[in-house]
mmCIF file of the N, C-alpha and C atoms, coordinates in Angstrom:
data_MODEL
# 
_entry.id   MODEL 
# 
loop_
_atom_site.group_PDB 
_atom_site.id 
_atom_site.type_symbol 
_atom_site.label_atom_id 
_atom_site.label_alt_id 
_atom_site.label_comp_id 
_atom_site.label_asym_id 
_atom_site.label_entity_id 
_atom_site.label_seq_id 
_atom_site.pdbx_PDB_ins_code 
_atom_site.Cartn_x 
_atom_site.Cartn_y 
_atom_site.Cartn_z 
_atom_site.occupancy 
_atom_site.B_iso_or_equiv 
_atom_site.pdbx_formal_charge 
_atom_site.auth_seq_id 
_atom_site.auth_comp_id 
_atom_site.auth_asym_id 
_atom_site.auth_atom_id 
_atom_site.pdbx_PDB_model_num 
ATOM 1   N N  . MET A 1 1  ? -3.289  -14.817 -32.904 1.00 0.00 ? 1  MET A N  1 
ATOM 2   C CA . MET A 1 1  ? -3.887  -14.540 -31.616 1.00 0.00 ? 1  MET A CA 1 
ATOM 3   C C  . MET A 1 1  ? -5.381  -14.860 -31.714 1.00 0.00 ? 1  MET A C  1 
ATOM 4   N N  . GLU A 1 2  ? -5.865  -15.616 -30.728 1.00 0.00 ? 2  GLU A N  1 
ATOM 5   C CA . GLU A 1 2  ? -7.266  -16.002 -30.720 1.00 0.00 ? 2  GLU A CA 1 
ATOM 6   C C  . GLU A 1 2  ? -8.152  -14.829 -30.310 1.00 0.00 ? 2  GLU A C  1 
ATOM 7   N N  . THR A 1 3  ? -9.430  -14.951 -30.606 1.00 0.00 ? 3  THR A N  1 
ATOM 8   C CA . THR A 1 3  ? -10.389 -13.893 -30.280 1.00 0.00 ? 3  THR A CA 1 
ATOM 9   C C  . THR A 1 3  ? -10.447 -13.642 -28.785 1.00 0.00 ? 3  THR A C  1 
ATOM 10  N N  . SER A 1 4  ? -10.439 -14.719 -27.978 1.00 0.00 ? 4  SER A N  1 
ATOM 11  C CA . SER A 1 4  ? -10.501 -14.542 -26.523 1.00 0.00 ? 4  SER A CA 1 
ATOM 12  C C  . SER A 1 4  ? -9.263  -13.825 -25.998 1.00 0.00 ? 4  SER A C  1 
ATOM 13  N N  . GLU A 1 5  ? -8.105  -14.106 -26.590 1.00 0.00 ? 5  GLU A N  1 
ATOM 14  C CA . GLU A 1 5  ? -6.877  -13.421 -26.176 1.00 0.00 ? 5  GLU A CA 1 
ATOM 15  C C  . GLU A 1 5  ? -6.943  -11.938 -26.525 1.00 0.00 ? 5  GLU A C  1 
ATOM 16  N N  . LYS A 1 6  ? -7.488  -11.636 -27.708 1.00 0.00 ? 6  LYS A N  1 
ATOM 17  C CA . LYS A 1 6  ? -7.635  -10.235 -28.117 1.00 0.00 ? 6  LYS A CA 1 
ATOM 18  C C  . LYS A 1 6  ? -8.589  -9.508  -27.185 1.00 0.00 ? 6  LYS A C  1 
ATOM 19  N N  . ALA A 1 7  ? -9.683  -10.164 -26.804 1.00 0.00 ? 7  ALA A N  1 
ATOM 20  C CA . ALA A 1 7  ? -10.660 -9.544  -25.909 1.00 0.00 ? 7  ALA A CA 1 
ATOM 21  C C  . ALA A 1 7  ? -10.040 -9.285  -24.542 1.00 0.00 ? 7  ALA A C  1 
ATOM 22  N N  . THR A 1 8  ? -9.297  -10.273 -24.036 1.00 0.00 ? 8  THR A N  1 
ATOM 23  C CA . THR A 1 8  ? -8.639  -10.118 -22.735 1.00 0.00 ? 8  THR A CA 1 
ATOM 24  C C  . THR A 1 8  ? -7.631  -8.980  -22.790 1.00 0.00 ? 8  THR A C  1 
ATOM 25  N N  . ARG A 1 9  ? -6.873  -8.946  -23.862 1.00 0.00 ? 9  ARG A N  1 
ATOM 26  C CA . ARG A 1 9  ? -5.877  -7.879  -24.023 1.00 0.00 ? 9  ARG A CA 1 
ATOM 27  C C  . ARG A 1 9  ? -6.553  -6.509  -24.092 1.00 0.00 ? 9  ARG A C  1 
ATOM 28  N N  . GLY A 1 10 ? -7.681  -6.451  -24.795 1.00 0.00 ? 10 GLY A N  1 
ATOM 29  C CA . GLY A 1 10 ? -8.426  -5.198  -24.902 1.00 0.00 ? 10 GLY A CA 1 
ATOM 30  C C  . GLY A 1 10 ? -8.953  -4.733  -23.557 1.00 0.00 ? 10 GLY A C  1 
ATOM 31  N N  . TRP A 1 11 ? -9.481  -5.677  -22.765 1.00 0.00 ? 11 TRP A N  1 
ATOM 32  C CA . TRP A 1 11 ? -10.000 -5.315  -21.442 1.00 0.00 ? 11 TRP A CA 1 
ATOM 33  C C  . TRP A 1 11 ? -8.884  -4.854  -20.518 1.00 0.00 ? 11 TRP A C  1 
ATOM 34  N N  . ARG A 1 12 ? -7.730  -5.483  -20.642 1.00 0.00 ? 12 ARG A N  1 
ATOM 35  C CA . ARG A 1 12 ? -6.594  -5.056  -19.821 1.00 0.00 ? 12 ARG A CA 1 
ATOM 36  C C  . ARG A 1 12 ? -6.176  -3.630  -20.169 1.00 0.00 ? 12 ARG A C  1 
ATOM 37  N N  . LEU A 1 13 ? -6.208  -3.328  -21.433 1.00 0.00 ? 13 LEU A N  1 
ATOM 38  C CA . LEU A 1 13 ? -5.848  -1.985  -21.881 1.00 0.00 ? 13 LEU A CA 1 
ATOM 39  C C  . LEU A 1 13 ? -6.856  -0.962  -21.358 1.00 0.00 ? 13 LEU A C  1 
ATOM 40  N N  . VAL A 1 14 ? -8.130  -1.284  -21.463 1.00 0.00 ? 14 VAL A N  1 
ATOM 41  C CA . VAL A 1 14 ? -9.181  -0.389  -20.958 1.00 0.00 ? 14 VAL A CA 1 
ATOM 42  C C  . VAL A 1 14 ? -9.044  -0.225  -19.447 1.00 0.00 ? 14 VAL A C  1 
ATOM 43  N N  . ALA A 1 15 ? -8.813  -1.333  -18.748 1.00 0.00 ? 15 ALA A N  1 
ATOM 44  C CA . ALA A 1 15 ? -8.669  -1.283  -17.288 1.00 0.00 ? 15 ALA A CA 1 
ATOM 45  C C  . ALA A 1 15 ? -7.494  -0.410  -16.894 1.00 0.00 ? 15 ALA A C  1 
ATOM 46  N N  . SER A 1 16 ? -6.373  -0.511  -17.629 1.00 0.00 ? 16 SER A N  1 
ATOM 47  C CA . SER A 1 16 ? -5.228  0.322   -17.271 1.00 0.00 ? 16 SER A CA 1 
ATOM 48  C C  . SER A 1 16 ? -5.495  1.792   -17.510 1.00 0.00 ? 16 SER A C  1 
ATOM 49  N N  . PHE A 1 17 ? -6.246  2.122   -18.546 1.00 0.00 ? 17 PHE A N  1 
ATOM 50  C CA . PHE A 1 17 ? -6.593  3.526   -18.772 1.00 0.00 ? 17 PHE A CA 1 
ATOM 51  C C  . PHE A 1 17 ? -7.514  4.063   -17.687 1.00 0.00 ? 17 PHE A C  1 
ATOM 52  N N  . LEU A 1 18 ? -8.330  3.203   -17.113 1.00 0.00 ? 18 LEU A N  1 
ATOM 53  C CA . LEU A 1 18 ? -9.228  3.624   -16.042 1.00 0.00 ? 18 LEU A CA 1 
ATOM 54  C C  . LEU A 1 18 ? -8.508  3.644   -14.691 1.00 0.00 ? 18 LEU A C  1 
ATOM 55  N N  . LEU A 1 19 ? -7.592  2.711   -14.501 1.00 0.00 ? 19 LEU A N  1 
ATOM 56  C CA . LEU A 1 19 ? -6.913  2.580   -13.220 1.00 0.00 ? 19 LEU A CA 1 
ATOM 57  C C  . LEU A 1 19 ? -5.867  3.659   -12.974 1.00 0.00 ? 19 LEU A C  1 
ATOM 58  N N  . VAL A 1 20 ? -5.121  4.025   -13.966 1.00 0.00 ? 20 VAL A N  1 
ATOM 59  C CA . VAL A 1 20 ? -4.040  5.005   -13.801 1.00 0.00 ? 20 VAL A CA 1 
ATOM 60  C C  . VAL A 1 20 ? -4.557  6.344   -13.272 1.00 0.00 ? 20 VAL A C  1 
ATOM 61  N N  . PRO A 1 21 ? -5.609  6.932   -13.846 1.00 0.00 ? 21 PRO A N  1 
ATOM 62  C CA . PRO A 1 21 ? -6.098  8.187   -13.278 1.00 0.00 ? 21 PRO A CA 1 
ATOM 63  C C  . PRO A 1 21 ? -6.634  8.024   -11.852 1.00 0.00 ? 21 PRO A C  1 
ATOM 64  N N  . ALA A 1 22 ? -7.236  6.882   -11.577 1.00 0.00 ? 22 ALA A N  1 
ATOM 65  C CA . ALA A 1 22 ? -7.747  6.653   -10.223 1.00 0.00 ? 22 ALA A CA 1 
ATOM 66  C C  . ALA A 1 22 ? -6.601  6.603   -9.219  1.00 0.00 ? 22 ALA A C  1 
ATOM 67  N N  . LEU A 1 23 ? -5.509  5.942   -9.574  1.00 0.00 ? 23 LEU A N  1 
ATOM 68  C CA . LEU A 1 23 ? -4.360  5.877   -8.675  1.00 0.00 ? 23 LEU A CA 1 
ATOM 69  C C  . LEU A 1 23 ? -3.674  7.227   -8.553  1.00 0.00 ? 23 LEU A C  1 
ATOM 70  N N  . ALA A 1 24 ? -3.651  7.972   -9.619  1.00 0.00 ? 24 ALA A N  1 
ATOM 71  C CA . ALA A 1 24 ? -3.010  9.291   -9.586  1.00 0.00 ? 24 ALA A CA 1 
ATOM 72  C C  . ALA A 1 24 ? -3.767  10.235  -8.663  1.00 0.00 ? 24 ALA A C  1 
ATOM 73  N N  . ALA A 1 25 ? -5.058  9.999   -8.490  1.00 0.00 ? 25 ALA A N  1 
ATOM 74  C CA . ALA A 1 25 ? -5.860  10.852  -7.623  1.00 0.00 ? 25 ALA A CA 1 
ATOM 75  C C  . ALA A 1 25 ? -5.545  10.593  -6.146  1.00 0.00 ? 25 ALA A C  1 
ATOM 76  N N  . CYS A 1 26 ? -4.956  9.454   -5.845  1.00 0.00 ? 26 CYS A N  1 
ATOM 77  C CA . CYS A 1 26 ? -4.602  9.136   -4.463  1.00 0.00 ? 26 CYS A CA 1 
ATOM 78  C C  . CYS A 1 26 ? -3.315  9.874   -4.094  1.00 0.00 ? 26 CYS A C  1 
ATOM 79  N N  . THR A 1 27 ? -3.292  10.430  -2.918  1.00 0.00 ? 27 THR A N  1 
ATOM 80  C CA . THR A 1 27 ? -2.069  11.062  -2.437  1.00 0.00 ? 27 THR A CA 1 
ATOM 81  C C  . THR A 1 27 ? -1.185  9.993   -1.813  1.00 0.00 ? 27 THR A C  1 
ATOM 82  N N  . SER A 1 28 ? 0.054   10.308  -1.597  1.00 0.00 ? 28 SER A N  1 
ATOM 83  C CA . SER A 1 28 ? 0.947   9.347   -0.953  1.00 0.00 ? 28 SER A CA 1 
ATOM 84  C C  . SER A 1 28 ? 0.460   9.044   0.461   1.00 0.00 ? 28 SER A C  1 
ATOM 85  N N  . GLN A 1 29 ? -0.195  10.014  1.083   1.00 0.00 ? 29 GLN A N  1 
ATOM 86  C CA . GLN A 1 29 ? -0.740  9.782   2.417   1.00 0.00 ? 29 GLN A CA 1 
ATOM 87  C C  . GLN A 1 29 ? -1.893  8.775   2.351   1.00 0.00 ? 29 GLN A C  1 
ATOM 88  N N  . ASP A 1 30 ? -2.709  8.848   1.314   1.00 0.00 ? 30 ASP A N  1 
ATOM 89  C CA . ASP A 1 30 ? -3.789  7.875   1.137   1.00 0.00 ? 30 ASP A CA 1 
ATOM 90  C C  . ASP A 1 30 ? -3.225  6.469   0.966   1.00 0.00 ? 30 ASP A C  1 
ATOM 91  N N  . VAL A 1 31 ? -2.177  6.367   0.171   1.00 0.00 ? 31 VAL A N  1 
ATOM 92  C CA . VAL A 1 31 ? -1.543  5.075   -0.061  1.00 0.00 ? 31 VAL A CA 1 
ATOM 93  C C  . VAL A 1 31 ? -0.949  4.555   1.247   1.00 0.00 ? 31 VAL A C  1 
ATOM 94  N N  . TYR A 1 32 ? -0.315  5.434   2.020   1.00 0.00 ? 32 TYR A N  1 
ATOM 95  C CA . TYR A 1 32 ? 0.259   5.044   3.308   1.00 0.00 ? 32 TYR A CA 1 
ATOM 96  C C  . TYR A 1 32 ? -0.829  4.523   4.237   1.00 0.00 ? 32 TYR A C  1 
ATOM 97  N N  . ARG A 1 33 ? -1.944  5.229   4.312   1.00 0.00 ? 33 ARG A N  1 
ATOM 98  C CA . ARG A 1 33 ? -3.048  4.802   5.191   1.00 0.00 ? 33 ARG A CA 1 
ATOM 99  C C  . ARG A 1 33 ? -3.629  3.458   4.761   1.00 0.00 ? 33 ARG A C  1 
ATOM 100 N N  . THR A 1 34 ? -3.699  3.236   3.463   1.00 0.00 ? 34 THR A N  1 
ATOM 101 C CA . THR A 1 34 ? -4.188  1.951   2.969   1.00 0.00 ? 34 THR A CA 1 
ATOM 102 C C  . THR A 1 34 ? -3.245  0.835   3.398   1.00 0.00 ? 34 THR A C  1 
ATOM 103 N N  . GLY A 1 35 ? -1.962  1.070   3.243   1.00 0.00 ? 35 GLY A N  1 
ATOM 104 C CA . GLY A 1 35 ? -0.969  0.091   3.684   1.00 0.00 ? 35 GLY A CA 1 
ATOM 105 C C  . GLY A 1 35 ? -1.021  -0.127  5.179   1.00 0.00 ? 35 GLY A C  1 
ATOM 106 N N  . GLN A 1 36 ? -1.249  0.935   5.914   1.00 0.00 ? 36 GLN A N  1 
ATOM 107 C CA . GLN A 1 36 ? -1.337  0.868   7.368   1.00 0.00 ? 36 GLN A CA 1 
ATOM 108 C C  . GLN A 1 36 ? -2.538  0.013   7.780   1.00 0.00 ? 36 GLN A C  1 
ATOM 109 N N  . SER A 1 37 ? -3.663  0.189   7.112   1.00 0.00 ? 37 SER A N  1 
ATOM 110 C CA . SER A 1 37 ? -4.852  -0.621  7.400   1.00 0.00 ? 37 SER A CA 1 
ATOM 111 C C  . SER A 1 37 ? -4.592  -2.086  7.110   1.00 0.00 ? 37 SER A C  1 
ATOM 112 N N  . TRP A 1 38 ? -3.931  -2.348  5.979   1.00 0.00 ? 38 TRP A N  1 
ATOM 113 C CA . TRP A 1 38 ? -3.607  -3.725  5.631   1.00 0.00 ? 38 TRP A CA 1 
ATOM 114 C C  . TRP A 1 38 ? -2.688  -4.331  6.690   1.00 0.00 ? 38 TRP A C  1 
ATOM 115 N N  . GLN A 1 39 ? -1.681  -3.562  7.114   1.00 0.00 ? 39 GLN A N  1 
ATOM 116 C CA . GLN A 1 39 ? -0.742  -4.074  8.112   1.00 0.00 ? 39 GLN A CA 1 
ATOM 117 C C  . GLN A 1 39 ? -1.456  -4.352  9.434   1.00 0.00 ? 39 GLN A C  1 
ATOM 118 N N  . THR A 1 40 ? -2.372  -3.476  9.836   1.00 0.00 ? 40 THR A N  1 
ATOM 119 C CA . THR A 1 40 ? -3.134  -3.692  11.069  1.00 0.00 ? 40 THR A CA 1 
ATOM 120 C C  . THR A 1 40 ? -3.946  -4.973  10.979  1.00 0.00 ? 40 THR A C  1 
ATOM 121 N N  . ASN A 1 41 ? -4.567  -5.204  9.837   1.00 0.00 ? 41 ASN A N  1 
ATOM 122 C CA . ASN A 1 41 ? -5.324  -6.443  9.653   1.00 0.00 ? 41 ASN A CA 1 
ATOM 123 C C  . ASN A 1 41 ? -4.417  -7.660  9.755   1.00 0.00 ? 41 ASN A C  1 
ATOM 124 N N  . GLU A 1 42 ? -3.213  -7.562  9.192   1.00 0.00 ? 42 GLU A N  1 
ATOM 125 C CA . GLU A 1 42 ? -2.264  -8.662  9.284   1.00 0.00 ? 42 GLU A CA 1 
ATOM 126 C C  . GLU A 1 42 ? -1.812  -8.864  10.728  1.00 0.00 ? 42 GLU A C  1 
ATOM 127 N N  . CYS A 1 43 ? -1.630  -7.768  11.470  1.00 0.00 ? 43 CYS A N  1 
ATOM 128 C CA . CYS A 1 43 ? -1.235  -7.861  12.877  1.00 0.00 ? 43 CYS A CA 1 
ATOM 129 C C  . CYS A 1 43 ? -2.289  -8.620  13.686  1.00 0.00 ? 43 CYS A C  1 
ATOM 130 N N  . ASN A 1 44 ? -3.534  -8.410  13.348  1.00 0.00 ? 44 ASN A N  1 
ATOM 131 C CA . ASN A 1 44 ? -4.619  -9.061  14.087  1.00 0.00 ? 44 ASN A CA 1 
ATOM 132 C C  . ASN A 1 44 ? -4.663  -10.564 13.874  1.00 0.00 ? 44 ASN A C  1 
ATOM 133 N N  . LYS A 1 45 ? -3.878  -11.072 12.952  1.00 0.00 ? 45 LYS A N  1 
ATOM 134 C CA . LYS A 1 45 ? -3.803  -12.516 12.715  1.00 0.00 ? 45 LYS A CA 1 
ATOM 135 C C  . LYS A 1 45 ? -2.726  -13.179 13.574  1.00 0.00 ? 45 LYS A C  1 
ATOM 136 N N  . ILE A 1 46 ? -1.925  -12.370 14.265  1.00 0.00 ? 46 ILE A N  1 
ATOM 137 C CA . ILE A 1 46 ? -0.807  -12.883 15.065  1.00 0.00 ? 46 ILE A CA 1 
ATOM 138 C C  . ILE A 1 46 ? -1.318  -13.256 16.453  1.00 0.00 ? 46 ILE A C  1 
ATOM 139 N N  . TYR A 1 47 ? -1.025  -14.478 16.866  1.00 0.00 ? 47 TYR A N  1 
ATOM 140 C CA . TYR A 1 47 ? -1.505  -14.968 18.159  1.00 0.00 ? 47 TYR A CA 1 
ATOM 141 C C  . TYR A 1 47 ? -0.564  -14.641 19.312  1.00 0.00 ? 47 TYR A C  1 
ATOM 142 N N  . ASP A 1 48 ? 0.740   -14.581 19.040  1.00 0.00 ? 48 ASP A N  1 
ATOM 143 C CA . ASP A 1 48 ? 1.708   -14.275 20.090  1.00 0.00 ? 48 ASP A CA 1 
ATOM 144 C C  . ASP A 1 48 ? 1.506   -12.828 20.545  1.00 0.00 ? 48 ASP A C  1 
ATOM 145 N N  . THR A 1 49 ? 1.258   -12.636 21.827  1.00 0.00 ? 49 THR A N  1 
ATOM 146 C CA . THR A 1 49 ? 0.926   -11.319 22.366  1.00 0.00 ? 49 THR A CA 1 
ATOM 147 C C  . THR A 1 49 ? 2.026   -10.291 22.132  1.00 0.00 ? 49 THR A C  1 
ATOM 148 N N  . GLN A 1 50 ? 3.265   -10.648 22.418  1.00 0.00 ? 50 GLN A N  1 
ATOM 149 C CA . GLN A 1 50 ? 4.377   -9.704  22.256  1.00 0.00 ? 50 GLN A CA 1 
ATOM 150 C C  . GLN A 1 50 ? 4.559   -9.306  20.792  1.00 0.00 ? 50 GLN A C  1 
ATOM 151 N N  . GLU A 1 51 ? 4.519   -10.298 19.911  1.00 0.00 ? 51 GLU A N  1 
ATOM 152 C CA . GLU A 1 51 ? 4.680   -10.026 18.483  1.00 0.00 ? 51 GLU A CA 1 
ATOM 153 C C  . GLU A 1 51 ? 3.509   -9.189  17.960  1.00 0.00 ? 51 GLU A C  1 
ATOM 154 N N  . HIS A 1 52 ? 2.314   -9.483  18.457  1.00 0.00 ? 52 HIS A N  1 
ATOM 155 C CA . HIS A 1 52 ? 1.115   -8.727  18.071  1.00 0.00 ? 52 HIS A CA 1 
ATOM 156 C C  . HIS A 1 52 ? 1.262   -7.256  18.465  1.00 0.00 ? 52 HIS A C  1 
ATOM 157 N N  . LYS A 1 53 ? 1.745   -7.006  19.675  1.00 0.00 ? 53 LYS A N  1 
ATOM 158 C CA . LYS A 1 53 ? 1.941   -5.630  20.143  1.00 0.00 ? 53 LYS A CA 1 
ATOM 159 C C  . LYS A 1 53 ? 2.996   -4.900  19.316  1.00 0.00 ? 53 LYS A C  1 
ATOM 160 N N  . ARG A 1 54 ? 4.108   -5.586  19.003  1.00 0.00 ? 54 ARG A N  1 
ATOM 161 C CA . ARG A 1 54 ? 5.158   -4.972  18.178  1.00 0.00 ? 54 ARG A CA 1 
ATOM 162 C C  . ARG A 1 54 ? 4.615   -4.624  16.793  1.00 0.00 ? 54 ARG A C  1 
ATOM 163 N N  . CYS A 1 55 ? 3.844   -5.523  16.248  1.00 0.00 ? 55 CYS A N  1 
ATOM 164 C CA . CYS A 1 55 ? 3.280   -5.307  14.923  1.00 0.00 ? 55 CYS A CA 1 
ATOM 165 C C  . CYS A 1 55 ? 2.340   -4.100  14.927  1.00 0.00 ? 55 CYS A C  1 
ATOM 166 N N  . LEU A 1 56 ? 1.457   -4.036  15.923  1.00 0.00 ? 56 LEU A N  1 
ATOM 167 C CA . LEU A 1 56 ? 0.519   -2.915  16.009  1.00 0.00 ? 56 LEU A CA 1 
ATOM 168 C C  . LEU A 1 56 ? 1.236   -1.594  16.248  1.00 0.00 ? 56 LEU A C  1 
ATOM 169 N N  . ALA A 1 57 ? 2.320   -1.617  17.031  1.00 0.00 ? 57 ALA A N  1 
ATOM 170 C CA . ALA A 1 57 ? 3.086   -0.392  17.266  1.00 0.00 ? 57 ALA A CA 1 
ATOM 171 C C  . ALA A 1 57 ? 3.682   0.104   15.948  1.00 0.00 ? 57 ALA A C  1 
ATOM 172 N N  . SER A 1 58 ? 4.174   -0.802  15.147  1.00 0.00 ? 58 SER A N  1 
ATOM 173 C CA . SER A 1 58 ? 4.731   -0.429  13.851  1.00 0.00 ? 58 SER A CA 1 
ATOM 174 C C  . SER A 1 58 ? 3.643   0.095   12.916  1.00 0.00 ? 58 SER A C  1 
ATOM 175 N N  . ALA A 1 59 ? 2.480   -0.548  12.956  1.00 0.00 ? 59 ALA A N  1 
ATOM 176 C CA . ALA A 1 59 ? 1.373   -0.167  12.070  1.00 0.00 ? 59 ALA A CA 1 
ATOM 177 C C  . ALA A 1 59 ? 0.735   1.157   12.480  1.00 0.00 ? 59 ALA A C  1 
ATOM 178 N N  . SER A 1 60 ? 0.945   1.567   13.713  1.00 0.00 ? 60 SER A N  1 
ATOM 179 C CA . SER A 1 60 ? 0.289   2.789   14.184  1.00 0.00 ? 60 SER A CA 1 
ATOM 180 C C  . SER A 1 60 ? 1.136   4.049   13.976  1.00 0.00 ? 60 SER A C  1 
ATOM 181 N N  . MET A 1 61 ? 2.298   3.904   13.350  1.00 0.00 ? 61 MET A N  1 
ATOM 182 C CA . MET A 1 61 ? 3.145   5.066   13.093  1.00 0.00 ? 61 MET A CA 1 
ATOM 183 C C  . MET A 1 61 ? 2.404   6.072   12.206  1.00 0.00 ? 61 MET A C  1 
ATOM 184 N N  . SER A 1 62 ? 2.391   7.314   12.614  1.00 0.00 ? 62 SER A N  1 
ATOM 185 C CA . SER A 1 62 ? 1.710   8.344   11.825  1.00 0.00 ? 62 SER A CA 1 
ATOM 186 C C  . SER A 1 62 ? 2.451   8.596   10.514  1.00 0.00 ? 62 SER A C  1 
ATOM 187 N N  . TYR A 1 63 ? 1.749   9.147   9.568   1.00 0.00 ? 63 TYR A N  1 
ATOM 188 C CA . TYR A 1 63 ? 2.358   9.465   8.274   1.00 0.00 ? 63 TYR A CA 1 
ATOM 189 C C  . TYR A 1 63 ? 3.481   10.485  8.453   1.00 0.00 ? 63 TYR A C  1 
ATOM 190 N N  . GLU A 1 64 ? 3.267   11.429  9.354   1.00 0.00 ? 64 GLU A N  1 
ATOM 191 C CA . GLU A 1 64 ? 4.273   12.462  9.594   1.00 0.00 ? 64 GLU A CA 1 
ATOM 192 C C  . GLU A 1 64 ? 5.554   11.848  10.166  1.00 0.00 ? 64 GLU A C  1 
ATOM 193 N N  . GLU A 1 65 ? 5.397   10.905  11.111  1.00 0.00 ? 65 GLU A N  1 
ATOM 194 C CA . GLU A 1 65 ? 6.563   10.227  11.679  1.00 0.00 ? 65 GLU A CA 1 
ATOM 195 C C  . GLU A 1 65 ? 7.262   9.391   10.602  1.00 0.00 ? 65 GLU A C  1 
ATOM 196 N N  . TYR A 1 66 ? 6.485   8.747   9.767   1.00 0.00 ? 66 TYR A N  1 
ATOM 197 C CA . TYR A 1 66 ? 7.040   7.977   8.657   1.00 0.00 ? 66 TYR A CA 1 
ATOM 198 C C  . TYR A 1 66 ? 7.876   8.885   7.749   1.00 0.00 ? 66 TYR A C  1 
ATOM 199 N N  . GLN A 1 67 ? 7.351   10.063  7.428   1.00 0.00 ? 67 GLN A N  1 
ATOM 200 C CA . GLN A 1 67 ? 8.089   11.006  6.581   1.00 0.00 ? 67 GLN A CA 1 
ATOM 201 C C  . GLN A 1 67 ? 9.383   11.445  7.249   1.00 0.00 ? 67 GLN A C  1 
ATOM 202 N N  . ARG A 1 68 ? 9.336   11.709  8.559   1.00 0.00 ? 68 ARG A N  1 
ATOM 203 C CA . ARG A 1 68 ? 10.550  12.108  9.285   1.00 0.00 ? 68 ARG A CA 1 
ATOM 204 C C  . ARG A 1 68 ? 11.601  11.002  9.229   1.00 0.00 ? 68 ARG A C  1 
ATOM 205 N N  . GLN A 1 69 ? 11.183  9.754   9.438   1.00 0.00 ? 69 GLN A N  1 
ATOM 206 C CA . GLN A 1 69 ? 12.126  8.642   9.381   1.00 0.00 ? 69 GLN A CA 1 
ATOM 207 C C  . GLN A 1 69 ? 12.716  8.478   7.990   1.00 0.00 ? 69 GLN A C  1 
ATOM 208 N N  . GLN A 1 70 ? 11.889  8.626   6.969   1.00 0.00 ? 70 GLN A N  1 
ATOM 209 C CA . GLN A 1 70 ? 12.386  8.509   5.601   1.00 0.00 ? 70 GLN A CA 1 
ATOM 210 C C  . GLN A 1 70 ? 13.388  9.628   5.283   1.00 0.00 ? 70 GLN A C  1 
ATOM 211 N N  . ALA A 1 71 ? 13.093  10.839  5.734   1.00 0.00 ? 71 ALA A N  1 
ATOM 212 C CA . ALA A 1 71 ? 14.008  11.965  5.511   1.00 0.00 ? 71 ALA A CA 1 
ATOM 213 C C  . ALA A 1 71 ? 15.339  11.727  6.214   1.00 0.00 ? 71 ALA A C  1 
ATOM 214 N N  . ALA A 1 72 ? 15.283  11.184  7.434   1.00 0.00 ? 72 ALA A N  1 
ATOM 215 C CA . ALA A 1 72 ? 16.506  10.903  8.185   1.00 0.00 ? 72 ALA A CA 1 
ATOM 216 C C  . ALA A 1 72 ? 17.322  9.819   7.475   1.00 0.00 ? 72 ALA A C  1 
ATOM 217 N N  . LEU A 1 73 ? 16.652  8.813   6.929   1.00 0.00 ? 73 LEU A N  1 
ATOM 218 C CA . LEU A 1 73 ? 17.368  7.762   6.205   1.00 0.00 ? 73 LEU A CA 1 
ATOM 219 C C  . LEU A 1 73 ? 18.026  8.311   4.948   1.00 0.00 ? 73 LEU A C  1 
ATOM 220 N N  . ARG A 1 74 ? 17.301  9.174   4.237   1.00 0.00 ? 74 ARG A N  1 
ATOM 221 C CA . ARG A 1 74 ? 17.875  9.770   3.017   1.00 0.00 ? 74 ARG A CA 1 
ATOM 222 C C  . ARG A 1 74 ? 19.061  10.659  3.351   1.00 0.00 ? 74 ARG A C  1 
ATOM 223 N N  . ALA A 1 75 ? 18.967  11.384  4.447   1.00 0.00 ? 75 ALA A N  1 
ATOM 224 C CA . ALA A 1 75 ? 20.056  12.283  4.847   1.00 0.00 ? 75 ALA A CA 1 
ATOM 225 C C  . ALA A 1 75 ? 21.293  11.488  5.277   1.00 0.00 ? 75 ALA A C  1 
ATOM 226 N N  . GLY A 1 76 ? 21.082  10.290  5.781   1.00 0.00 ? 76 GLY A N  1 
ATOM 227 C CA . GLY A 1 76 ? 22.192  9.456   6.245   1.00 0.00 ? 76 GLY A CA 1 
ATOM 228 C C  . GLY A 1 76 ? 22.945  8.759   5.127   1.00 0.00 ? 76 GLY A C  1 
ATOM 229 N N  . LYS A 1 77 ? 22.415  8.769   3.931   1.00 0.00 ? 77 LYS A N  1 
ATOM 230 C CA . LYS A 1 77 ? 23.071  8.083   2.799   1.00 0.00 ? 77 LYS A CA 1 
ATOM 231 C C  . LYS A 1 77 ? 24.263  8.843   2.287   1.00 0.00 ? 77 LYS A C  1 
# 
């Protein structure tokens, strides 16, 4: 293994030790909101008015409504 590969591997290891606690500090609601923001940004790239509205309606679902839908899906299995 070359020196540059060892250095890259070392930095990846350090980054993972720093990243895991940071992600663990996020709640599932924080993660949902981040995804929701990303989806809204993607919706804003859609030119078709009807599709844009459908996308925004989906992106605007509250976390609580999302949890209710997920619970209903799990109960239906």
